[in-house]
MIBAKOL-896868 format. One record per atom (N, C-alpha, C): atom name; residue in three letters; z, x, y; residue number from 1. Coordinates in pm, 1 decimal, m for minus. Layout:
% residues N
@atom: CA; rest: ala; Z: Z; X: X; Y: Y; nr: NUM;
...
END
This chain:
% residues 50
@atom: N; rest: met; Z: 0.0; X: 80.9; Y: m119.6; nr: 1;
@atom: CA; rest: met; Z: 0.0; X: 0.0; Y: 0.0; nr: 1;
@atom: C; rest: met; Z: 0.0; X: 85.0; Y: 125.7; nr: 1;
@atom: N; rest: ile; Z: 63.8; X: 196.9; Y: 122.5; nr: 2;
@atom: CA; rest: ile; Z: 69.4; X: 281.8; Y: 241.2; nr: 2;
@atom: C; rest: ile; Z: m70.3; X: 328.2; Y: 279.4; nr: 2;
@atom: N; rest: ser; Z: m150.7; X: 365.1; Y: 181.7; nr: 3;
@atom: CA; rest: ser; Z: m285.4; X: 412.2; Y: 213.4; nr: 3;
@atom: C; rest: ser; Z: m372.0; X: 298.5; Y: 267.3; nr: 3;
@atom: N; rest: lys; Z: m350.8; X: 175.8; Y: 217.6; nr: 4;
@atom: CA; rest: lys; Z: m428.2; X: 62.5; Y: 267.3; nr: 4;
@atom: C; rest: lys; Z: m392.7; X: 32.9; Y: 412.6; nr: 4;
@atom: N; rest: glu; Z: m263.1; X: 37.4; Y: 444.4; nr: 5;
@atom: CA; rest: glu; Z: m220.4; X: 14.0; Y: 582.1; nr: 5;
@atom: C; rest: glu; Z: m270.1; X: 124.3; Y: 673.3; nr: 5;
@atom: N; rest: ala; Z: m266.9; X: 247.1; Y: 626.2; nr: 6;
@atom: CA; rest: ala; Z: m315.4; X: 359.3; Y: 705.9; nr: 6;
@atom: C; rest: ala; Z: m464.9; X: 344.6; Y: 729.8; nr: 6;
@atom: N; rest: asn; Z: m538.6; X: 300.4; Y: 629.9; nr: 7;
@atom: CA; rest: asn; Z: m682.1; X: 281.2; Y: 643.4; nr: 7;
@atom: C; rest: asn; Z: m713.4; X: 172.0; Y: 744.7; nr: 7;
@atom: N; rest: glu; Z: m636.5; X: 61.8; Y: 742.9; nr: 8;
@atom: CA; rest: glu; Z: m657.0; X: m46.6; Y: 838.9; nr: 8;
@atom: C; rest: glu; Z: m627.8; X: 0.3; Y: 981.2; nr: 8;
@atom: N; rest: asn; Z: m527.0; X: 84.9; Y: 998.3; nr: 9;
@atom: CA; rest: asn; Z: m495.5; X: 137.8; Y: 1130.9; nr: 9;
@atom: C; rest: asn; Z: m605.8; X: 229.7; Y: 1180.3; nr: 9;
@atom: N; rest: glu; Z: m663.0; X: 310.7; Y: 1091.1; nr: 10;
@atom: CA; rest: glu; Z: m771.2; X: 399.7; Y: 1130.8; nr: 10;
@atom: C; rest: glu; Z: m894.0; X: 318.9; Y: 1170.1; nr: 10;
@atom: N; rest: ile; Z: m921.5; X: 211.0; Y: 1098.4; nr: 11;
@atom: CA; rest: ile; Z: m1037.2; X: 127.8; Y: 1132.3; nr: 11;
@atom: C; rest: ile; Z: m1016.0; X: 62.1; Y: 1267.7; nr: 11;
@atom: N; rest: ser; Z: m894.7; X: 14.6; Y: 1295.7; nr: 12;
@atom: CA; rest: ser; Z: m869.5; X: m50.0; Y: 1424.3; nr: 12;
@atom: C; rest: ser; Z: m870.9; X: 50.5; Y: 1538.6; nr: 12;
@atom: N; rest: asp; Z: m850.0; X: 179.3; Y: 1507.8; nr: 13;
@atom: CA; rest: asp; Z: m852.6; X: 282.0; Y: 1611.3; nr: 13;
@atom: C; rest: asp; Z: m993.3; X: 322.6; Y: 1651.8; nr: 13;
@atom: N; rest: ile; Z: m1096.4; X: 278.9; Y: 1578.9; nr: 14;
@atom: CA; rest: ile; Z: m1232.6; X: 316.4; Y: 1615.5; nr: 14;
@atom: C; rest: ile; Z: m1313.5; X: 197.3; Y: 1666.1; nr: 14;
@atom: N; rest: ile; Z: m1247.3; X: 85.6; Y: 1696.5; nr: 15;
@atom: CA; rest: ile; Z: m1315.9; X: m32.6; Y: 1749.4; nr: 15;
@atom: C; rest: ile; Z: m1288.0; X: m42.3; Y: 1898.4; nr: 15;
@atom: N; rest: cys; Z: m1394.3; X: m45.1; Y: 1977.0; nr: 16;
@atom: CA; rest: cys; Z: m1383.1; X: m51.8; Y: 2122.7; nr: 16;
@atom: C; rest: cys; Z: m1326.1; X: m187.5; Y: 2165.0; nr: 16;
@atom: N; rest: glu; Z: m1234.3; X: m185.9; Y: 2261.1; nr: 17;
@atom: CA; rest: glu; Z: m1174.0; X: m309.9; Y: 2310.6; nr: 17;
@atom: C; rest: glu; Z: m1271.1; X: m391.5; Y: 2395.4; nr: 17;
@atom: N; rest: asp; Z: m1368.5; X: m326.1; Y: 2457.8; nr: 18;
@atom: CA; rest: asp; Z: m1460.6; X: m396.9; Y: 2546.1; nr: 18;
@atom: C; rest: asp; Z: m1579.8; X: m456.7; Y: 2471.3; nr: 18;
@atom: N; rest: cys; Z: m1650.0; X: m372.6; Y: 2393.8; nr: 19;
@atom: CA; rest: cys; Z: m1772.2; X: m419.1; Y: 2329.0; nr: 19;
@atom: C; rest: cys; Z: m1754.5; X: m450.7; Y: 2180.8; nr: 19;
@atom: N; rest: asn; Z: m1637.0; X: m423.5; Y: 2124.8; nr: 20;
@atom: CA; rest: asn; Z: m1603.0; X: m451.5; Y: 1984.6; nr: 20;
@atom: C; rest: asn; Z: m1695.2; X: m383.2; Y: 1884.5; nr: 20;
@atom: N; rest: lys; Z: m1749.6; X: m268.7; Y: 1920.2; nr: 21;
@atom: CA; rest: lys; Z: m1831.8; X: m190.8; Y: 1828.6; nr: 21;
@atom: C; rest: lys; Z: m1749.7; X: m75.2; Y: 1774.0; nr: 21;
@atom: N; rest: glu; Z: m1783.3; X: m32.9; Y: 1652.2; nr: 22;
@atom: CA; rest: glu; Z: m1715.1; X: 82.2; Y: 1593.2; nr: 22;
@atom: C; rest: glu; Z: m1780.5; X: 209.8; Y: 1641.8; nr: 22;
@atom: N; rest: asp; Z: m1699.9; X: 302.9; Y: 1688.1; nr: 23;
@atom: CA; rest: asp; Z: m1751.3; X: 430.7; Y: 1736.5; nr: 23;
@atom: C; rest: asp; Z: m1640.7; X: 534.7; Y: 1725.4; nr: 23;
@atom: N; rest: glu; Z: m1677.0; X: 654.9; Y: 1683.9; nr: 24;
@atom: CA; rest: glu; Z: m1578.3; X: 762.0; Y: 1668.8; nr: 24;
@atom: C; rest: glu; Z: m1521.7; X: 805.4; Y: 1803.8; nr: 24;
@atom: N; rest: ser; Z: m1596.7; X: 786.7; Y: 1912.3; nr: 25;
@atom: CA; rest: ser; Z: m1548.7; X: 828.6; Y: 2043.7; nr: 25;
@atom: C; rest: ser; Z: m1429.0; X: 744.8; Y: 2090.1; nr: 25;
@atom: N; rest: val; Z: m1409.1; X: 627.1; Y: 2030.1; nr: 26;
@atom: CA; rest: val; Z: m1296.1; X: 542.5; Y: 2067.5; nr: 26;
@atom: C; rest: val; Z: m1164.6; X: 613.4; Y: 2034.4; nr: 26;
@atom: N; rest: lys; Z: m1157.4; X: 673.0; Y: 1917.8; nr: 27;
@atom: CA; rest: lys; Z: m1035.0; X: 743.5; Y: 1877.9; nr: 27;
@atom: C; rest: lys; Z: m1011.6; X: 865.2; Y: 1967.0; nr: 27;
@atom: N; rest: gln; Z: m1117.9; X: 935.1; Y: 2003.2; nr: 28;
@atom: CA; rest: gln; Z: m1105.6; X: 1050.7; Y: 2091.4; nr: 28;
@atom: C; rest: gln; Z: m1056.9; X: 1007.7; Y: 2229.3; nr: 28;
@atom: N; rest: asn; Z: m1113.9; X: 900.4; Y: 2282.9; nr: 29;
@atom: CA; rest: asn; Z: m1072.3; X: 851.7; Y: 2414.1; nr: 29;
@atom: C; rest: asn; Z: m930.6; X: 795.5; Y: 2410.6; nr: 29;
@atom: N; rest: leu; Z: m889.5; X: 739.3; Y: 2297.1; nr: 30;
@atom: CA; rest: leu; Z: m753.1; X: 689.8; Y: 2283.2; nr: 30;
@atom: C; rest: leu; Z: m653.3; X: 804.7; Y: 2293.2; nr: 30;
@atom: N; rest: ile; Z: m687.5; X: 916.9; Y: 2232.2; nr: 31;
@atom: CA; rest: ile; Z: m599.7; X: 1033.8; Y: 2237.9; nr: 31;
@atom: C; rest: ile; Z: m598.2; X: 1092.3; Y: 2378.9; nr: 31;
@atom: N; rest: leu; Z: m714.9; X: 1101.8; Y: 2442.6; nr: 32;
@atom: CA; rest: leu; Z: m724.1; X: 1165.0; Y: 2574.3; nr: 32;
@atom: C; rest: leu; Z: m669.9; X: 1077.9; Y: 2687.4; nr: 32;
@atom: N; rest: thr; Z: m705.9; X: 949.6; Y: 2687.6; nr: 33;
@atom: CA; rest: thr; Z: m673.1; X: 864.9; Y: 2802.2; nr: 33;
@atom: C; rest: thr; Z: m574.5; X: 753.3; Y: 2772.2; nr: 33;
@atom: N; rest: gly; Z: m560.1; X: 715.6; Y: 2645.4; nr: 34;
@atom: CA; rest: gly; Z: m471.6; X: 605.6; Y: 2610.7; nr: 34;
@atom: C; rest: gly; Z: m541.4; X: 471.7; Y: 2606.7; nr: 34;
@atom: N; rest: tyr; Z: m672.5; X: 469.6; Y: 2630.3; nr: 35;
@atom: CA; rest: tyr; Z: m749.6; X: 345.7; Y: 2625.7; nr: 35;
@atom: C; rest: tyr; Z: m844.5; X: 348.3; Y: 2507.0; nr: 35;
@atom: N; rest: lys; Z: m860.0; X: 233.7; Y: 2440.8; nr: 36;
@atom: CA; rest: lys; Z: m948.0; X: 224.6; Y: 2325.1; nr: 36;
@atom: C; rest: lys; Z: m1085.6; X: 175.8; Y: 2370.0; nr: 36;
@atom: N; rest: val; Z: m1162.8; X: 264.7; Y: 2432.4; nr: 37;
@atom: CA; rest: val; Z: m1298.4; X: 232.8; Y: 2476.0; nr: 37;
@atom: C; rest: val; Z: m1393.1; X: 341.2; Y: 2426.6; nr: 37;
@atom: N; rest: cys; Z: m1518.0; X: 302.8; Y: 2399.5; nr: 38;
@atom: CA; rest: cys; Z: m1617.7; X: 399.9; Y: 2355.5; nr: 38;
@atom: C; rest: cys; Z: m1673.1; X: 474.2; Y: 2478.0; nr: 38;
@atom: N; rest: asn; Z: m1748.0; X: 578.9; Y: 2453.6; nr: 39;
@atom: CA; rest: asn; Z: m1802.4; X: 657.9; Y: 2564.3; nr: 39;
@atom: C; rest: asn; Z: m1895.7; X: 575.2; Y: 2651.3; nr: 39;
@atom: N; rest: ser; Z: m1971.6; X: 485.4; Y: 2591.8; nr: 40;
@atom: CA; rest: ser; Z: m2064.3; X: 402.0; Y: 2667.9; nr: 40;
@atom: C; rest: ser; Z: m1988.4; X: 312.4; Y: 2766.9; nr: 40;
@atom: N; rest: cys; Z: m1883.9; X: 246.1; Y: 2720.0; nr: 41;
@atom: CA; rest: cys; Z: m1804.8; X: 159.9; Y: 2808.3; nr: 41;
@atom: C; rest: cys; Z: m1729.1; X: 242.9; Y: 2911.4; nr: 41;
@atom: N; rest: lys; Z: m1683.4; X: 360.9; Y: 2873.2; nr: 42;
@atom: CA; rest: lys; Z: m1611.0; X: 448.3; Y: 2965.3; nr: 42;
@atom: C; rest: lys; Z: m1701.4; X: 490.2; Y: 3080.5; nr: 42;
@atom: N; rest: ile; Z: m1825.6; X: 527.6; Y: 3048.7; nr: 43;
@atom: CA; rest: ile; Z: m1920.3; X: 568.7; Y: 3152.4; nr: 43;
@atom: C; rest: ile; Z: m1956.7; X: 451.1; Y: 3242.3; nr: 43;
@atom: N; rest: ser; Z: m1981.3; X: 335.0; Y: 3181.3; nr: 44;
@atom: CA; rest: ser; Z: m2019.4; X: 219.6; Y: 3262.4; nr: 44;
@atom: C; rest: ser; Z: m1906.3; X: 175.8; Y: 3354.1; nr: 44;
@atom: N; rest: lys; Z: m1780.4; X: 187.8; Y: 3309.3; nr: 45;
@atom: CA; rest: lys; Z: m1666.8; X: 152.9; Y: 3396.7; nr: 45;
@atom: C; rest: lys; Z: m1644.0; X: 258.8; Y: 3503.4; nr: 45;
@atom: N; rest: thr; Z: m1684.5; X: 381.9; Y: 3476.7; nr: 46;
@atom: CA; rest: thr; Z: m1671.3; X: 486.2; Y: 3577.7; nr: 46;
@atom: C; rest: thr; Z: m1775.4; X: 466.1; Y: 3688.0; nr: 46;
@atom: N; rest: ile; Z: m1896.9; X: 428.8; Y: 3649.7; nr: 47;
@atom: CA; rest: ile; Z: m2004.0; X: 410.4; Y: 3747.3; nr: 47;
@atom: C; rest: ile; Z: m1988.3; X: 277.1; Y: 3819.1; nr: 47;
@atom: N; rest: phe; Z: m1955.9; X: 170.6; Y: 3744.9; nr: 48;
@atom: CA; rest: phe; Z: m1942.9; X: 35.7; Y: 3801.8; nr: 48;
@atom: C; rest: phe; Z: m1801.5; X: m17.2; Y: 3776.3; nr: 48;
@atom: N; rest: pro; Z: m1703.5; X: 26.4; Y: 3853.1; nr: 49;
@atom: CA; rest: pro; Z: m1564.5; X: m17.0; Y: 3829.5; nr: 49;
@atom: C; rest: pro; Z: m1540.1; X: m159.4; Y: 3878.4; nr: 49;
@atom: N; rest: ile; Z: m1547.7; X: m253.0; Y: 3787.8; nr: 50;
@atom: CA; rest: ile; Z: m1525.1; X: m394.6; Y: 3823.5; nr: 50;
@atom: C; rest: ile; Z: m1406.0; X: m445.9; Y: 3746.4; nr: 50;
END
């Protein structure tokens, strides 16, 4: 059960909160900034902050 729960947590860590797509950059951005967003959403929010 521990491995199943760990696997579910890893899967949820790679899903972008904005576009709901799976991307490895989500986990990297979560570590760096604390937000679960992919690089595409991060760039678009940097250029067009709404």
